[in-house]
C-alpha positions in Angstrom: -18.5 34.8 -14.8 -17.0 34.1 -11.4 -13.2 33.4 -11.6 -11.8 30.2 -10.1 -8.1 29.8 -9.9 -6.7 26.3 -10.0 -5.8 26.4 -6.3 -9.3 27.4 -5.5 -10.7 24.5 -7.6 -8.5 22.0 -5.7 -9.8 23.2 -2.3 -13.4 23.0 -3.5 -12.9 19.6 -5.0 -11.4 18.3 -1.7 -14.2 19.8 0.4 -16.8 18.2 -1.9 -15.1 14.8 -1.9 -14.1 14.2 1.7 -14.8 10.5 1.4 -11.7 10.0 -0.8 -9.1 7.6 0.6 -6.1 9.3 2.1 -3.6 8.0 -0.4 -5.9 8.9 -3.3 -6.5 12.4 -2.1 -2.8 13.0 -1.6 -2.0 11.7 -5.1 -4.6 14.0 -6.6 -3.2 17.0 -4.6 0.4 16.3 -5.6 -0.5 16.0 -9.3 -2.6 19.2 -9.3 0.1 21.2 -7.6 2.5 20.0 -10.3 0.0 21.2 -12.9 0.0 24.6 -11.2 3.8 24.6 -11.1 3.8 24.0 -14.9 1.2 26.4 -16.2 0.6 28.8 -13.3 -2.4 29.3 -11.0 -4.7 30.4 -13.9 -8.4 30.5 -14.1 -9.9 27.0 -14.6 -12.0 28.3 -17.6 -8.8 29.2 -19.4 -7.2 25.8 -19.4 -6.9 24.2 -22.8 -5.3 21.1 -24.3 -2.2 23.2 -25.1 -1.8 23.8 -21.3 -1.9 20.1 -20.7 0.6 19.5 -23.4 2.8 22.0 -21.7 2.2 20.2 -18.5 3.4 17.0 -20.0 6.5 18.7 -21.5 7.2 20.3 -18.1 7.2 16.9 -16.4 9.6 15.5 -19.0 11.9 18.5 -18.4 11.8 17.9 -14.7 13.3 14.4 -15.3 10.3 12.4 -14.2 10.3 8.8 -15.3 7.6 7.6 -17.7 5.7 6.1 -14.7 5.9 9.4 -12.9 4.7 11.4 -15.9 1.8 8.9 -16.4 0.9 9.1 -12.7 0.7 12.9 -12.7 -1.4 13.1 -15.8 -3.7 10.4 -14.6 -4.2 11.8 -11.1 -4.7 15.4 -12.2 -7.5 14.5 -14.7 -10.2 13.5 -12.2 -10.2 17.0 -10.7 -10.5 18.5 -14.2 -13.4 16.1 -15.1 -15.1 17.2 -11.9 -14.7 20.8 -12.9 -16.2 20.1 -16.3 -19.2 18.5 -14.6 -19.5 21.6 -12.4 -19.6 23.8 -15.5 -16.3 25.5 -14.7 -15.0 24.8 -18.2 -16.6 23.4 -21.3 -14.6 20.2 -22.1 -11.8 18.1 -20.7 -8.5 19.5 -21.9 -6.8 16.2 -21.0 -8.7 14.5 -23.8 -6.3 13.4 -26.6 -3.1 14.2 -24.7 -0.7 11.3 -25.2 0.3 9.5 -22.1 3.8 7.9 -22.0 4.3 4.2 -22.4 5.3 2.8 -19.0 7.6 -0.2 -19.1 6.6 -3.2 -17.0 8.5 -3.0 -13.8 10.2 -6.2 -12.6 8.3 -8.0 -9.8 10.9 -8.4 -7.0 10.7 -11.3 -4.6 12.8 -12.6 -1.8 14.4 -16.0 -2.0 13.9 -18.5 0.8 17.5 -18.1 1.8 17.1 -14.3 2.1 14.0 -14.8 4.3 15.8 -17.2 6.5 18.7 -14.9 7.1 16.4 -11.9 7.6 14.5 -13.7 10.4 17.8 -14.4 12.1 18.6 -10.7 12.1 15.3 -9.5 13.3 13.7 -9.2 16.8 10.3 -10.7 17.5 8.3 -7.7 16.3 10.1 -7.5 13.0 10.0 -11.3 12.6 6.2 -10.9 12.9 6.1 -8.1 10.3 8.3 -10.0 7.9 6.4 -13.3 8.1 3.0 -11.6 8.0 3.9 -9.8 4.8 5.7 -12.8 3.2 3.1 -15.4 4.0 -0.2 -13.5 4.2 0.6 -10.7 1.8 -0.5 -7.8 4.0 0.5 -4.2 3.0 2.6 -2.3 5.5 -0.4 -0.1 6.5 -2.6 -3.2 7.0 0.1 -4.7 9.2 0.5 -1.7 11.4 -3.3 -1.5 11.9 -3.8 -5.2 12.6 -5.5 -5.8 15.9 -5.6 -8.9 18.1 -9.3 -9.2 17.3 -8.4 -9.6 13.6 -6.5 -12.9 14.4 -8.5 -16.1 14.7 -6.2 -18.6 16.4 -8.9 -21.3 16.5 -9.6 -21.3 12.7 -6.2 -20.1 11.6 -6.9 -17.0 9.7 -6.3 -13.3 9.7 -9.0 -10.8 8.8 -8.1 -7.5 7.2 -11.0 -5.3 8.1 -11.8 -1.7 9.0 -11.3 -0.7 12.7 -13.8 1.3 14.7 -12.9 4.1 17.0 -12.8 3.1 20.7 -10.9 4.3 23.7 -8.0 2.0 22.7 -8.3 1.9 18.9 -8.4 4.6 16.2 -10.7 4.5 13.1 -9.1 3.0 10.1 -10.5 1.9 6.7 -9.3 -1.0 4.7 -8.2 -0.2 1.2 -11.1 0.0 -1.2 -13.3 -0.6 1.9 -13.0 -4.3 1.3 -12.3 -6.8 4.1 -10.5 -10.1 3.2 -9.6 -13.3 5.0 -6.0 -14.6 4.8 -4.3 -17.8 6.1 -2.5 -17.9 9.4 0.4 -20.2 9.0 1.7 -22.4 11.8 4.9 -20.4 12.2 3.1 -17.0 12.2 0.6 -18.4 14.8 3.5 -19.2 17.1 5.1 -15.8 16.6 1.8 -14.1 17.6 1.5 -16.3 20.7 5.1 -15.2 21.7 4.1 -11.6 21.0 1.0 -11.9 23.2 3.2 -12.9 26.2 5.3 -9.7 25.9 2.5 -7.4 24.8 -0.7 -8.1 26.7 -3.7 -7.9 24.2 -6.0 -6.5 26.8 -3.7 -3.5 27.2 -2.2 -3.2 23.8 -4.7 -4.0 21.0 -2.1 -3.6 18.1 0.4 -6.5 18.1 2.5 -4.7 15.4 3.0 -1.5 17.5 5.7 -1.3 20.1 4.6 -0.3 23.6 6.3 3.0 23.3 4.8 3.8 20.0 1.3 2.8 21.0 1.4 4.8 24.2 2.7 7.8 22.3 -0.2 7.6 19.9 -2.7 7.3 22.7 -1.3 10.5 24.2 -1.7 12.2 20.8 -5.4 11.1 20.8 -6.3 12.8 24.0 -8.8 15.5 23.2 -8.5 15.0 19.4 -8.3 12.4 16.7 -5.1 11.3 15.1 -4.4 12.9 11.7 -5.5 10.7 8.8 -1.9 10.3 7.7 -0.9 8.8 11.0 -4.0 6.5 11.1 -3.1 5.3 7.6 0.5 4.5 8.6 0.7 4.6 12.4 4.5 3.9 12.3 6.6 5.5 9.6 9.9 4.3 11.1 11.4 1.8 8.7 15.0 2.2 9.9 14.9 -1.2 11.6 13.9 -2.8 8.2 16.9 -1.2 6.4 19.1 -2.2 9.3 18.0 -5.8 8.9 18.8 -5.7 5.1 22.3 -4.2 5.8 23.1 -6.8 8.5 22.0 -9.6 6.1 23.9 -8.0 3.2 20.9 -8.2 1.0 21.1 -6.0 -2.1 20.1 -2.4 -1.8 16.9 -1.2 -3.4 14.8 -4.0 -1.9 11.6 -2.7 -0.2 9.3 -4.1 2.4 6.6 -4.2 -0.3 8.7 -6.9 -2.0 7.7 -9.2 0.9 4.0 -8.8 -0.2 5.1 -9.5 -3.8 6.8 -12.7 -2.6 3.5 -13.9 -1.1 1.4 -13.1 -4.2 3.9 -14.8 -6.5 4.0 -17.8 -4.2 0.2 -18.1 -4.4 0.2 -17.9 -8.1 3.0 -20.4 -8.7 2.8 -22.8 -5.8 -0.5 -22.1 -4.1 -2.0 -25.0 -2.1 0.4 -27.9 -1.7 2.2 -27.0 -5.0 -1.0 -26.4 -7.0 -1.3 -22.8 -8.3 -4.3 -20.9 -7.1 -6.7 -19.5 -9.7 -5.9 -15.9 -10.5 -9.3 -14.8 -9.3 -8.7 -16.3 -5.9 -5.3 -14.7 -5.7 -6.9 -11.3 -6.6 -9.2 -11.7 -3.5 -6.3 -12.7 -1.2 -4.2 -9.8 -2.4 -7.0 -7.3 -2.1 -6.5 -6.1 -5.7 -9.4 -4.1 -7.0 -8.6 -5.1 -10.6 -7.5 -8.5 -11.8 -5.1 -6.8 -14.2 -2.9 -5.9 -11.2 -2.7 -9.5 -10.1 -1.9 -10.6 -13.7 1.4 -8.6 -13.5 2.6 -11.2 -11.0 1.4 -14.1 -13.1 3.4 -12.8 -16.1 6.7 -13.3 -14.3 9.0 -16.0 -15.7 9.0 -19.1 -13.5 12.7 -19.6 -13.8 13.3 -16.1 -12.3 11.1 -16.5 -9.3 11.6 -20.2 -8.5 14.0 -19.2 -5.8 11.2 -17.4 -4.0 9.4 -20.7 -3.2 8.5 -20.6 0.5 7.8 -24.3 1.0 11.3 -25.5 2.2 11.8 -26.3 5.8 14.7 -24.1 6.4 12.8 -20.8 6.7 9.8 -22.3 8.5 7.6 -20.2 6.2 4.7 -22.2 5.2 2.8 -21.9 1.8 -0.3 -19.8 2.1 -3.6 -21.3 1.1 -7.0 -20.0 0.4 
């Protein structure tokens, strides 16, 4: 029988599954490499449940948190299942291996006062990013890949959708390949109009990219396509974000993703003119593949997130509607 080392299996798996999303493929690769670190680059046919138990123990010894251990076990298993289907080993050695209980992480949101202060510390570009995330719930990768053609100023909505390759745009796929329509608040609309004056849409199709960054990416595109990692996150520089937090004296440990959490929580609790939106509608707005993900936000205690209500006049942030 032909031997297939674990590293070789990974390469074959990736070559046969090139349609995997970038972040999914990277998660699989990282978990598989940790498996090799734990049990060695052995032949796939030799892997048993004992090896997977050793893998779990190794992760514990490496001081991974329960969520990290669960993630590595979960993301290594699809490759093993694929190998079983290919006949490289008889059965799934992950079957029956206990996964750790992962405690529910607290959903962090920003208060209206924090949002107001942040906007005062940010330039126009970062005001746009902050308000887009906090009112429309876009992910950072979606924000950076937003084009002027995705913004409907007449009907007041933003469309998150895949972008085709052109001379001025790079190919990008929306998460789970699903497009969705989100509200364009009055304040966000005005910010985009200001941005259009300093960044001509006919020359710069991405309102969330600085001129310098966009021109640099266009130079990289000459003669070759941008790496998928770059297309997924065209701008990895989050230093301005952390600088804003420092200047505003907002607690450490807060992430840009907490702005998206703020939007989703707001939809669930205050929705349209103070009326909570049905969880299925929020699931669509948030772009969650599974409603269980959305339910994590619904489970938050109202007295803990009441301060995140975005409907006061001070911030200018308006409640998002469906």
